[in-house]
C-alpha positions, 0 to 999 in steps of 0.5 A, spaced: 500 500 500 502 507 498 500 511 504 502 517 501 497 516 495 491 517 499 491 514 506 495 520 509 490 525 507 484 521 509 487 520 516 488 528 516 481 529 515 479 524 520 484 528 525 481 534 524 474 531 525 476 528 532 479 534 534 472 538 534 470 532 538 475 532 543 474 540 544 467 539 545 469 533 550 474 538 554 468 543 555 464 538 558 469 534 562 470 539 568 475 534 571 480 533 565 479 541 564 481 542 571 487 537 570 489 540 564 489 547 567 493 545 573 498 542 568 499 549 564 499 553 570 505 548 572 509 548 566 508 556 565 510 557 572 517 553 571 518 556 565 517 550 560 512 555 556 509 562 555 503 560 550 496 562 552 491 556 555 488 556 548 494 555 544 496 550 549 490 546 550 489 546 542 496 543 541 494 537 547 487 536 543 491 535 536 496 530 540 490 526 543 487 526 536 493 524 532 494 519 538 487 516 537 488 515 530 495 512 530 492 507 535 487 505 530 493 505 524 497 500 529 491 496 530 489 495 523 496 494 521 496 488 526 490 485 524 491 486 517 498 482 517 496 477 522 500 480 528 494 479 533 489 473 534 483 477 535 480 482 531 476 489 533 476 493 527 476 489 521 482 485 520 484 481 513 477 482 508 475 475 510 475 477 518 471 483 517 465 479 519 468 476 525 470 483 528 463 486 527 460 480 530 465 480 536 463 487 537 456 486 537 457 480 542 461 485 547 456 490 546 450 485 548 454 483 554 456 489 557 448 492 556 446 485 560 451 487 565 447 494 566 452 498 562 451 503 556 457 501 552 459 505 546 464 504 540 469 508 544 469 502 549 470 497 544 476 501 541 479 501 549 478 493 549 483 493 543 487 498 547 487 493 553 489 487 549 495 491 547 497 493 553 497 486 556 502 484 551 509 484 553 511 486 546 506 491 545 504 494 552 509 500 551 505 502 545 499 504 549 502 505 556 501 511 561 505 516 557 501 515 550 497 521 548 491 517 548 490 518 555 490 526 555 482 525 553 478 520 550 473 521 544 466 520 544 462 514 542 460 517 536 467 519 534 470 512 536 464 510 531 466 514 526 473 512 526 471 504 526 466 506 520 472 509 516 476 503 517 471 498 515 469 502 509 468 498 503 468 500 495 463 499 490 465 492 489 464 490 496 472 490 498 475 494 504 477 500 501 483 500 506 488 495 506 495 495 510 497 488 509 504 488 507 508 482 506 515 485 508 511 488 514 514 495 511 512 501 516 516 506 512 509 509 510 508 511 517 513 516 516 508 520 511 503 520 517 508 523 521 510 528 517 503 530 514 497 527 519 497 534 522 499 540 519 499 544 525 503 539 528 508 539 522 508 547 523 510 547 531 515 541 530 518 542 523 516 535 521 520 533 515 523 526 514 530 524 512 531 521 505 533 514 506 539 516 502 541 521 506 540 517 513 544 511 510 550 516 508 550 519 515 550 512 518 556 510 513 560 516 515 558 516 523 556 509 525 561 505 521 567 508 523 565 508 530 564 501 530 571 500 527 574 503 533 571 500 539 567 493 541 560 492 539 559 490 546 556 496 550 556 500 543 550 506 543 547 510 538 542 516 539 538 520 535 535 526 539 531 528 534 528 521 532 522 523 529 518 517 526 525 513 527 528 513 520 535 513 523 533 508 528 531 503 524 537 504 519 542 503 525 538 497 528 539 493 521 546 495 521 547 493 528 543 487 528 547 484 522 554 486 527 551 482 532 549 476 528 556 476 526 559 477 533 554 472 537 552 467 532 551 463 538 546 467 541 538 466 540 535 471 535 531 474 541 537 475 545 541 478 539 535 483 537 535 485 545 542 486 544 541 491 538 535 494 541 540 496 547 544 500 543 539 504 540 536 510 543 531 516 541 528 522 543 523 527 540 519 532 543 513 530 539 509 524 542 506 522 536 513 521 533 515 517 538 509 513 538 510 511 531 518 510 532 516 505 537 511 501 533 516 501 527 522 499 531 517 493 535 515 491 528 522 490 526 524 487 532 519 482 532 521 480 524 528 480 526 527 475 532 523 470 527 516 471 530 510 472 527 505 475 532 505 480 537 501 475 542 505 469 540 505 463 545 511 464 548 511 472 550 517 476 548 519 482 551 523 488 548 526 493 552 526 500 547 530 506 549 525 511 546 522 517 550 518 523 548 521 529 551 525 535 550 532 533 548 535 541 549 532 541 556 532 534 559 537 530 561 543 535 562 548 534 568 546 540 572 552 539 576 557 539 570 554 546 568 554 552 572 550 557 570 550 561 576 545 563 582 541 567 578 539 561 574 537 557 580 530 555 577 534 551 571 533 545 575 526 546 576 525 547 568 529 541 567 525 536 572 518 538 569 515 533 565 508 532 561 504 526 562 506 524 555 514 524 558 517 519 562 522 523 566 526 518 569 527 515 562 529 522 559 534 523 564 537 516 563 537 517 555 539 524 555 545 524 560 551 527 556 557 523 554 555 516 553 554 515 546 559 512 540 554 515 535 550 521 535 545 522 528 539 526 526 536 531 523 534 537 528 529 542 527 531 548 523 525 553 526 526 558 530 523 558 537 516 562 538 515 560 545 518 565 549 519 561 555 522 555 552 527 561 548 529 563 555 530 556 558 534 554 552 538 561 552 540 559 559 543 552 557 546 553 551 552 558 550 552 560 543 545 563 542 545 569 539 539 574 537 533 570 533 537 563 533 535 557 529 534 551 533 540 548 529 545 552 534 543 549 540 542 542 537 549 542 534 552 543 541 547 538 544 549 533 539 556 533 540 555 533 548 551 527 548 557 523 544 563 520 548 569 524 549 576 522 550 581 517 546 575 514 543 570 520 542 563 519 539 562 520 532 557 526 530 553 526 524 547 531 522 543 534 516 541 541 518 540 547 516 545 551 513 543 558 515 548 558 521 553 559 516 552 566 514 546 569 518 549 573 524 546 568 529 551 563 527 557 567 529 558 564 536 557 557 534 562 558 528 567 562 531 567 559 539 564 552 539 565 549 532 573 550 532 574 546 539 570 540 535 574 535 531 570 537 524 571 532 519 566 533 514 562 539 511 558 538 506 553 543 502 548 539 500 543 544 498 543 542 491 541 535 492 533 534 491 530 532 498 523 532 499 521 537 504 528 540 504 533 544 499 529 546 493 523 543 496 524 547 503 530 549 507 537 549 504 541 544 508 548 542 510 551 535 513 556 536 518 560 530 521 565 530 526 567 527 533 567 530 540 574 531 541 579 537 540 581 537 532 586 532 530 588 534 523 589 541 520 584 540 514 577 539 513 574 535 508 569 540 504 564 539 499 562 546 495 556 547 491 557 550 484 550 553 485 546 548 481 540 545 484 537 538 482 530 538 480 524 534 483 525 529 477 533 529 476 534 528 483 529 523 486 532 518 490 539 520 491 540 519 484 541 526 481 548 529 479 549 533 485 548 527 490 551 522 486 558 526 485 558 527 493 556 519 494 561 517 489 567 522 489 567 524 497 573 520 498 577 522 492 583 527 493 580 532 489 574 532 485 570 537 481 564 537 476 559 542 474 555 541 480 560 541 486 568 542 488 570 537 493 577 538 497 580 538 503 581 545 506 585 548 512 581 548 518 583 555 520 578 557 514 572 555 518 574 558 524 571 565 522 564 567 520 561 567 515 562 560 512 562 560 504 561 553 501 560 556 494 565 554 489 566 561 485 572 563 482 577 565 487 581 569 482 575 574 481 575 574 488 582 576 489 581 581 483 575 585 487 579 584 494 585 588 491 581 594 491 583 595 498 577 598 501 571 595 504 564 598 504 565 598 512 570 603 510 566 608 507 559 607 511 557 610 518 552 605 519 548 599 516 541 597 519 534 598 519 530 604 522 527 600 527 522 594 529 515 593 532 515 586 534 508 586 532 507 588 525 500 586 525 498 592 530 502 597 527 502 596 520 496 598 515 495 602 509 495 609 509 487 609 507 486 605 514 490 610 518 486 616 515 479 612 516 481 612 523 483 619 524 490 617 526 494 624 526 498 624 519 504 626 523 504 619 527 504 615 521 509 614 515 510 610 509 513 603 511 518 600 506 519 592 505 524 589 501 519 587 496 518 594 494 525 595 493 526 594 485 530 597 479 532 603 483 526 605 486 521 604 491 513 604 492 511 603 499 504 600 499 504 600 507 504 605 512 506 604 520 503 607 526 509 611 529 507 614 535 513 619 536 514 626 536 521 629 535 524 622 536 520 622 543 514 617 544 508 620 545 503 619 551 498 615 549 492 618 553 493 625 549 492 621 543 485 618 543 485 615 536 491 612 537 489 609 543 483 606 540 487 603 535 492 600 539 488 598 546 485 592 543 492 589 542 495 592 549 496 585 552 499 582 546 504 588 546 505 588 553 507 581 552 513 583 547 520 581 550 525 586 551 532 585 550 533 584 557 528 578 557 522 580 561 516 582 558 514 590 556 509 590 562 514 586 567 519 592 565 514 597 566 515 599 558 510 603 555 506 598 551 504 602 545 512 604 542 516 600 537 520 595 540 527 598 537 528 605 534 534 607 530 533 615 531 540 616 528 537 613 521 530 616 521 532 623 517 537 625 511 539 621 505 540 613 505 541 607 501 536 602 502 536 595 499 532 588 498 534 584 503 531 577 500 532 577 493 535 574 487 539 580 485 542 586 488 536 592 488 539 598 491 535 605 491 538 612 493 533 616 498 533 623 499 530 622 505 529 616 509 523 613 511 521 607 515 524 600 513 523 593 516 529 588 516 527 586 509 529 593 507 535 595 511 539 602 509 546 604 509 548 611 511 554 615 509 558 619 514 555 626 516 557 631 511 557 626 505 554 629 499 549 627 494 554 625 489 557 620 495 551 617 495 550 616 488 556 613 486 556 608 492 548 607 490 551 605 482 556 601 484 552 597 489 547 596 483 552 593 478 553 586 476 560 585 479 557 586 486 551 582 484 556 576 483 560 578 490 554 578 494 551 571 491 558 568 493 558 571 500 551 571 502 546 566 505 542 562 499 534 561 501 530 555 500 524 554 495 523 551 488 527 556 484 529 551 478 534 556 475 540 559 478 538 566 476 532 565 480 535 563 486 534 568 492 539 570 497 539 574 504 543 580 503 545 581 510 548 588 512 554 585 516 556 581 510 555 587 505 560 591 509 565 586 507 564 588 500 570 591 496 570 598 494 574 600 488 578 607 488 573 610 483 565 610 483 561 610 477 557 617 479 555 619 473 551 612 472 548 613 479 546 620 477 542 618 471 539 612 473 536 615 479 533 621 475 530 616 470 527 612 476 524 618 479 521 620 472 519 613 471 515 614 478 512 620 476 509 617 470 506 611 473 498 610 473 498 611 480 501 618 480 497 620 473 491 619 477 493 623 483 493 629 478 487 628 475 481 622 473 485 620 467 482 617 461 484 612 456 488 616 452 492 619 457 493 612 460 496 610 453 501 616 453 503 614 460 504 607 458 509 609 452 513 614 456 513 609 462 516 603 457 521 608 454 524 610 460 525 602 462 528 601 456 533 607 457 534 604 464 536 597 461 541 601 457 544 605 462 544 599 467 548 595 462 553 601 461 554 601 469 556 593 469 561 594 464 564 601 467 564 597 474 568 591 471 574 596 469 573 600 475 575 594 479 580 592 474 577 586 472 578 588 465 583 594 462 579 597 456 573 602 457 568 598 454 562 603 455 559 607 450 562 614 449 557 617 444 550 621 446 546 616 442 546 610 447 540 606 444 534 604 448 534 596 450 529 591 450 530 585 454 533 580 450 538 585 447 543 585 452 550 582 450 550 576 455 543 575 452 545 575 445 550 570 447 545 566 451 540 566 445 545 563 441 547 557 445 540 556 446 539 556 438 545 551 438 543 546 443 549 548 448 544 550 453 537 550 456 534 556 459 527 559 461 530 566 462 527 569 456 520 565 457 520 567 464 521 574 463 517 575 457 522 577 452 524 574 445 531 571 444 535 575 439 541 572 436 544 577 432 546 584 434 540 589 432 541 593 425 538 599 428 543 601 433 548 606 431 554 603 428 559 604 434 554 601 439 554 595 434 561 594 434 561 595 442 556 590 443 560 585 438 567 586 442 563 585 449 560 578 446 567 576 444 570 578 451 564 574 454 566 568 450 574 568 451 575 572 458 576 568 464 572 573 468 567 575 464 564 569 462 562 568 469 560 575 471 556 576 464 551 570 466 544 571 467 544 570 475 549 576 476 544 581 471 538 585 473 532 581 471 527 587 470 522 583 473 517 589 474 509 589 475 506 589 468 503 596 466 496 593 466 496 590 473 499 597 475 493 600 472 488 596 475 491 597 482 491 604 481 484 605 478 481 600 483 485 605 489 482 611 486 475 608 486 475 606 493 478 612 495 472 616 492 467 611 495 469 613 502 467 620 501 462 622 507 457 624 502 456 616 501 455 614 508 452 620 512 446 624 511 446 632 511 445 632 518 451 627 519 447 621 521 450 615 519 447 611 513 448 604 510 447 603 503 446 598 498 450 597 492 444 599 488 444 605 491 451 607 491 451 605 483 445 610 482 450 616 485 456 613 482 453 613 475 451 621 476 458 622 478 462 623 471 469 622 473 467 616 478 463 613 472 468 614 467 474 611 471 469 605 473 468 603 466 476 604 465 477 599 471 472 594 468 475 594 461 469 594 458 463 599 457 457 594 457 457 592 464 452 596 469 455 600 474 452 596 480 455 590 477 462 593 477 461 596 484 459 589 487 465 586 484 470 592 486 467 592 493 467 584 494 474 584 497 473 590 501 468 589 506 468 585 512 461 583 516 459 586 522 458 580 526 463 575 528 459 569 527 459 571 519 467 573 519 470 566 523 469 559 522 468 555 529 476 555 530 476 563 529 470 564 534 474 560 539 479 565 539 475 571 538 472 568 545 479 568 548 480 575 545 473 578 548 475 575 555 482 579 555 478 585 553 474 584 559 480 584 564 483 590 560 477 594 562 477 591 569 485 593 569 483 600 566 478 601 572 483 600 577 484 592 578 491 589 579 493 584 575 500 581 576 505 575 575 501 571 579 494 573 575 496 576 569 491 577 563 492 572 558 495 573 552 490 571 546 492 567 541 493 569 534 489 568 528 490 564 522 487 564 515 484 558 517 480 561 522 476 566 517 470 564 513 473 567 507 480 569 505 478 577 503 476 577 511 483 574 513 486 579 508 483 585 511 484 583 518 490 579 519 493 575 525 491 580 530 484 581 527 485 589 526 480 592 522 483 595 516 477 594 511 474 600 508 467 597 508 462 593 513 458 588 510 451 587 513 449 580 510 441 578 509 439 585 510 437 587 503 430 589 501 425 586 497 425 591 492 433 591 492 437 585 494 444 588 492 449 587 498 448 592 504 454 596 506 456 601 511 463 605 512 468 602 516 470 609 518 464 609 523 466 609 530 463 604 535 457 608 536 455 610 529 456 603 527 451 601 533 446 606 530 447 604 523 445 597 526 439 599 530 436 603 524 437 596 520 433 593 525 428 598 525 428 598 517 427 590 518 421 591 523 418 596 518 419 591 512 416 585 516 422 581 517 421 575 522 425 575 528 430 569 525 432 575 520 433 580 526 437 576 531 444 577 528 443 584 527 441 584 535 447 580 536 451 585 532 449 590 537 451 586 543 458 585 540 458 593 540 456 595 546 462 594 550 466 598 546 460 603 546 460 603 553 468 604 553 469 610 548 462 613 548 460 615 556 459 622 555 452 625 554 451 627 546 445 631 543 445 626 537 442 621 542 437 626 546 442 628 551 444 621 553 450 618 552 451 613 546 452 608 551 446 609 554 442 609 548 445 603 545 444 599 552 437 601 552 436 599 545 440 592 546 435 590 552 429 592 548 431 588 542 433 582 546 426 582 549 423 583 542 427 577 539 427 573 546 434 571 546 439 572 552 446 574 551 449 567 551 444 565 545 446 571 541 453 569 542 451 562 540 447 564 533 450 561 527 449 563 520 447 558 514 453 555 511 456 561 506 455 560 498 461 559 494 464 564 490 467 571 490 461 575 490 459 579 496 454 575 501 447 578 501 
């Protein structure tokens, strides 16, 4: 059977259904809930977790659901393969009836005894049987997540029905029979059974060929150096057990040779005694335990788990945290300030066996340590702190790669027969800043034997399919030699097809030539390199041209010699709370002085930047405002106060613990907030640098560099031009960290262009100032003729847009030509070429994509079948094989000289390659035009005249009503037709399509799925406590206000709701949608303005209720509107307590409170019943729900 085909997806769906059942079970099981609350409190108190109760309990529910589903997999596998005598679910097809009859008899017997048995009891009967078998009891012992919470009888019945389902021919739809008892399919379940667990634990399987390679390079040499008796191997991140199973096979073979006189059971146990595994994920350990049990059963020559002569296998597996558990506290002295470390290390969840973890994870006992540790960063603040207390080389936002590197070596034996360590891990530590302490302070003290840049090999879930990897092999001792064997990449990567099963050219070169003295091909370079080269950070494992590097470095200066600072302007550490579009801040009346354009890396392109986002920046003259003085800012920020207060400071405590204002940015580099700067795209395939006359707000993905005070514009433009050159692109791609993902061409591969590495860029004596000035000027011209700029000046017509388009594309062609001149000028400035290869005339022609010298060379190679490339197709250009005749003769001659040099010059044939040249991947004019027209229309649709009557009363509008007014506005009607692209569509139809993505329903029940509603309830609880805090109640460390959970896209009923709200559910939409409130004569969607305050929203709702009463709506139709009033009332009471003439002299709070009480009585619903109301399932499609 192939579990990957259908079973994994089918069981994932069953897990989701079971999670809902367990959630309901938890809600009606006070004892279980109280126990879970106690466990969460204990874990929080000792510093094992800082996540909210909602998130923590949700993870437990997932673990329990997966455990129950996996247990049915184990049972079915045992039944289908005859490993047990009874059958409970179905067993082989011939025994299905037997299983059903057995269950019927069980139910009848229990019922006769006065019980009320359910399908859950029948499953528990199967589990009870397994627990009574010496061979299988560990699969369902007290540490199994099964016992966290049990499902309802109905849910258990669904699981049984799933496994008993038959196809059209009457055969069982799912059959787990396997002649070889192969359990590797469980690895697919481990990785994909729960997407939430996959994200939390970074579940990625190790490919078989990688597992075998690492065992070849660790286990085998370790075995050659020492006796088999007492040999021990561990995978401290064992996952579903791939390394453990591989080690089991090898060690069993050794024991069969070494102790042929022992019976098979004894040899198997000797082998099992050597194998140890730990994983943080309980269901991973359950799978590994089952797989190892089946392998041991086979190896012992047994055919059943319940054989007549009971067999007992002792397995050294445990669920737990390898980074916390088992550390020798006496050996590691962290000082008295870390006295709670013992408590954290001694904490165990019910799924963890602390005694086993201490025994297995004791340092310095293993002959081989192997594994594939997680590559993620630590999101749980408490765990982050606990790890920092234990591992000395953690810096900033580190990946788990770093502490696991130290832990792997620490578990290995030291001394003369030091243990061997091998792991496949993320290569991020090699170049990212957080890896510097590991590279410079720890790894030089270890005997590193092998460093492999494995990122070019195809591996499912890694490299081109995920995170770039490296393989590290060494021993836990001081270095024994002066060199390290290294595999460097030539930059090419295997695709899914060419690299399957480790047969691709990249991996084959490693596997076949690793032990050659030196080996080089088009994919890798293998050689022994001086160990000292790897004692400083960053590492470079790219096999570029060292001769080019030497020429560049001969420049004598580095960028760090000419810049004053490199970094970014600040970070919020809660972007969802601070960032929004400019229209959102205007809509909420945030003072213009307190928000600024916010540049991200995606917006830094081709010498210009076009920020689409802004950020709240609550500072005046560099000082943080007092939020009580800015009412609108306070209303924007207050809902996220607890989340913002929970941000960690640089010292470790939270903002609240440190007494730090919750509304401020996490960090602000005041010295970078004014004056000129150069910004760049942090993650990109090529170098994109932009000169800014005045610095804006930049996140880490658009860092900036500033020259010393007094630097002129010429100084900036010269450096700006140099940084945009192809020579610098070559250097940056060689020096910086590559990203993972499915870039199928070298030139499409993205990198992290980190500031600390960029500072090492060699700088020539002269800079290309003239080119910088021209390119900067062209970029400004380009921005001024964009559709958005045009519409900002007037309501453009079709002809003016066509004229602007022609000008726009002409400017781009000029920029392409100037960039080409820049590249060839910089080659000379660096001394890479001696002659001037730039055009000296004033008749430089415009260039189209495909007409650059390197592209002509590439097109010819394609024509002659010497190279295959998607360069032209990907960029929408036509391959040009001949120099265009319409160019000036001098320019034609120059391009021919360039072409000749590309073919013959050793440097230029590497530099003039697609990966080093600007791609000019700009947003198509048509998309720019659509976005600009849409933005113009939406801005004008927010005009107050649409949403307030002449007396200032808020009014809702149907789309049909809006259409009537828009049709009478000549400019709006004209622009709407341009946006639609055709004149024969009605204004109403166009408006409905336009507004579909811009409106979010007024009521939570419309906005969220059930998972989102649960999170919303947690947020409302937090807000209620915040209001009590505002009233003077104290909440300290002993009774903190809980941080509510963040939302995900899966929590929202529609994608556009998520797009407008985000993970903190901040209302950034333009309009409010009121579903099912249209009139009989007008069924078009009804909208309100999202710029209304809470009181105005409540008043609009009340008016809709009055309209419904007038139209004779039944109570069922009024109930959601009343529920909306109930949701708004706490906010109206919070912000609108003052008397208001609009409400007859009473406050809006009093008016809305009285209206709600009256409406509740009218529809005969309590607050709880209103909160429980749910709409009918929404229709599919993109139209606004009506």
